[in-house]
Residue, then its C-alpha position, 0 to 999 in steps of 0.5 A: m610534855a614529850k620532854h618532861v615526862d614527869v610534868q606529864r605524869k603529875a598532870q594525869e595524876e591530878i586529872d584522875r584524882v579530880i575527874g576519874s576516868n569515867r567523864l571528860p573534864n568541864h569548866s566547873d572542874r577548872p578551879y580544882l585542876p590547879y597544876i593543869e592550869a599552870i601547865y596551860r598558862e605556861a604553854l601560852r606564855y612560851s609559844q602565844p598562838l596569835g601575834i603580840g600587840a596591835p599592828h603598827a605603820l611607820t609615820e615617817d621613813d626609816t632605816y633599820k639595821g641597813y634596811f630602808l622602811p618607807k613611811g606607811n610600811h607595816p613592820r613585823q616582828s617575830r616572837s623570837d625577836t621580841h624574846s631576844l629584845f626582852l632579854r637585853n633590855n632586862g640585862s639577863c643576857 
């Protein structure tokens, strides 16, 4: 939000228009705050609060980029790796 002041301004305008300044938002306001909802979803899409997918375990010994990974190992993949793989497989980068 600090980088996108225009987004922050538009979000505040929507909150002021729908909720005003005399109360806090509640769940019943959600349908009337589509811009806030879009910001919320984009923030979760961009940086998920939890890991993606279920944990995996190797069923056999493997080698990846010169690293030996024994059977039963639980490899972890970072979000940046996932993002890079998506872009390469998508052909975008």
